[in-house]
Kinemage of the C-alpha trace (Angstrom):
@kinemage 1
@onewidth
@group {chain A} dominant
@subgroup {mainchain}
@vectorlist {calphas} color= white
{ca unk a 1} P -3.544 13.369 -37.841
{ca unk a 2} L 0.269 12.591 -38.384
{ca unk a 3} L 1.449 8.474 -37.992
{ca unk a 4} L 3.344 9.213 -34.628
{ca unk a 5} L 0.236 9.423 -32.957
{ca unk a 6} L -1.433 6.595 -34.399
{ca unk a 7} L 1.262 4.660 -32.922
{ca unk a 8} L 1.090 6.314 -29.400
{ca unk a 9} L -2.610 5.724 -29.650
{ca unk a 10} L -2.053 2.157 -29.836
{ca unk a 11} L 0.643 1.895 -27.192
{ca unk a 12} L -1.395 4.167 -24.766
{ca unk a 13} L -4.499 1.251 -24.993
{ca unk a 14} L -1.969 -1.660 -25.062
{ca unk a 15} L -0.033 -0.625 -21.909
{ca unk a 16} L -2.752 -0.075 -20.034
{ca unk a 17} L -3.936 -3.268 -20.906
{ca unk a 18} L -0.975 -5.279 -20.194
{ca unk a 19} L -0.639 -3.406 -16.747
{ca unk a 20} L -4.184 -4.451 -15.629
{ca unk a 21} L -3.109 -7.723 -17.059
{ca unk a 22} L 0.302 -8.403 -16.072
{ca unk a 23} L -0.628 -7.027 -12.975
{ca unk a 24} L -3.497 -8.800 -11.440
{ca unk a 25} L -1.687 -12.365 -12.777
{ca unk a 26} L 1.486 -11.824 -11.450
{ca unk a 27} L -0.372 -10.708 -8.193
{ca unk a 28} L -2.047 -13.685 -8.015
{ca unk a 29} L 1.075 -15.118 -7.109
{ca unk a 30} L 1.489 -13.127 -4.278
{ca unk a 31} L -1.537 -14.554 -2.980
{ca unk a 32} L -1.501 -17.887 -3.753
{ca unk a 33} L 1.783 -17.824 -1.713
{ca unk a 34} L 0.737 -16.436 0.990
{ca unk a 35} L -2.692 -18.955 1.061
{ca unk a 36} L -5.349 -16.293 -0.058
{ca unk a 37} L -7.507 -17.347 -3.057
{ca unk a 38} L -5.910 -16.579 -6.110
{ca unk a 39} L -8.750 -15.629 -8.346
{ca unk a 40} L -10.282 -13.195 -5.581
{ca unk a 41} L -7.276 -11.993 -5.599
{ca unk a 42} L -6.956 -11.166 -9.390
{ca unk a 43} L -10.430 -9.223 -9.303
{ca unk a 44} L -9.159 -7.005 -6.336
{ca unk a 45} L -6.049 -6.190 -7.758
{ca unk a 46} L -7.389 -5.386 -11.565
{ca unk a 47} L -9.992 -3.145 -9.339
{ca unk a 48} L -6.867 -1.326 -7.713
{ca unk a 49} L -4.371 -1.032 -10.521
{ca unk a 50} L -7.652 1.081 -12.846
{ca unk a 51} L -6.053 4.258 -12.497
{ca unk a 52} L -2.460 3.405 -12.252
{ca unk a 53} L -2.519 1.500 -15.659
{ca unk a 54} L -4.174 4.587 -17.265
{ca unk a 55} L -0.988 7.051 -15.479
{ca unk a 56} L 1.352 4.549 -17.000
{ca unk a 57} L -0.131 4.308 -20.099
{ca unk a 58} L 0.231 8.210 -20.685
{ca unk a 59} L 3.310 8.430 -19.845
{ca unk a 60} L 3.044 9.860 -15.646
{ca unk a 61} L 0.519 12.672 -14.525
{ca unk a 62} L 3.396 15.343 -14.655
{ca unk a 63} L 3.846 14.934 -18.746
{ca unk a 64} L 0.270 14.466 -19.696
{ca unk a 65} L -1.031 17.190 -17.343
{ca unk a 66} L 1.834 19.705 -18.892
{ca unk a 67} L 1.110 18.225 -22.605
{ca unk a 68} L -2.205 19.270 -22.100
{ca unk a 69} L -1.493 22.973 -20.419
{ca unk a 70} L 0.105 23.497 -23.493
{ca unk a 71} L -2.621 22.175 -25.809
{ca unk a 72} L -4.889 24.528 -24.168
{ca unk a 73} L -2.231 27.294 -24.682
{ca unk a 74} L -1.941 26.099 -28.282
{ca unk a 75} L -4.509 24.928 -30.798
{ca unk a 76} L -7.652 22.766 -29.994
{ca unk a 77} L -6.240 20.001 -31.721
{ca unk a 78} L -3.480 18.766 -29.343
{ca unk a 79} L -6.022 18.973 -26.665
{ca unk a 80} L -7.829 16.743 -28.456
{ca unk a 81} L -4.752 14.470 -28.902
{ca unk a 82} L -4.668 14.326 -25.469
{ca unk a 83} L -8.055 13.385 -24.835
{ca unk a 84} L -7.787 10.454 -27.240
{ca unk a 85} L -4.539 8.989 -25.563
{ca unk a 86} L -6.219 9.089 -22.341
{ca unk a 87} L -9.365 7.684 -23.864
{ca unk a 88} L -7.430 4.784 -25.329
{ca unk a 89} L -5.897 4.325 -22.325
{ca unk a 90} L -9.194 3.988 -20.613
{ca unk a 91} L -10.125 1.493 -23.599
{ca unk a 92} L -6.894 -0.783 -22.790
{ca unk a 93} L -7.998 -0.289 -19.012
{ca unk a 94} L -11.940 -2.003 -19.571
{ca unk a 95} L -10.781 -4.529 -22.056
{ca unk a 96} L -8.669 -5.692 -19.642
{ca unk a 97} L -11.233 -5.522 -16.669
{ca unk a 98} L -13.401 -7.621 -19.114
{ca unk a 99} L -10.646 -10.345 -19.664
{ca unk a 100} L -10.005 -10.546 -15.915
{ca unk a 101} L -14.061 -11.040 -15.411
{ca unk a 102} L -14.517 -13.621 -17.982
{ca unk a 103} L -11.168 -15.694 -16.656
{ca unk a 104} L -12.580 -15.417 -12.670
{ca unk a 105} L -15.975 -15.720 -13.394
{ca unk a 106} L -17.228 -12.536 -10.970
{ca unk a 107} L -17.652 -8.901 -11.899
{ca unk a 108} L -14.732 -6.727 -10.933
{ca unk a 109} L -16.707 -3.782 -10.842
């Protein structure tokens, strides 16, 4: 595998992680401002952001789907790289959810 792929792999992980953590914590400020319990909102926002964090990390749905389609027509190795990027984003989401669970002391699901 080339070095550029590893850079993208790490970027996907941390972008997804950042969307979950940042979106949940900043979203809880809005909950606090409107009189809702912030820790409960952190959990709910994190649940809602899971799929969007993956989409943001892989660069949008259409680019990823077209890359995946081109990889299927080309080599299997390119398709494997796209799958690894998606799995990397899913790992970032999972780590973000674990951290949110640890902060709020409840199961995010």
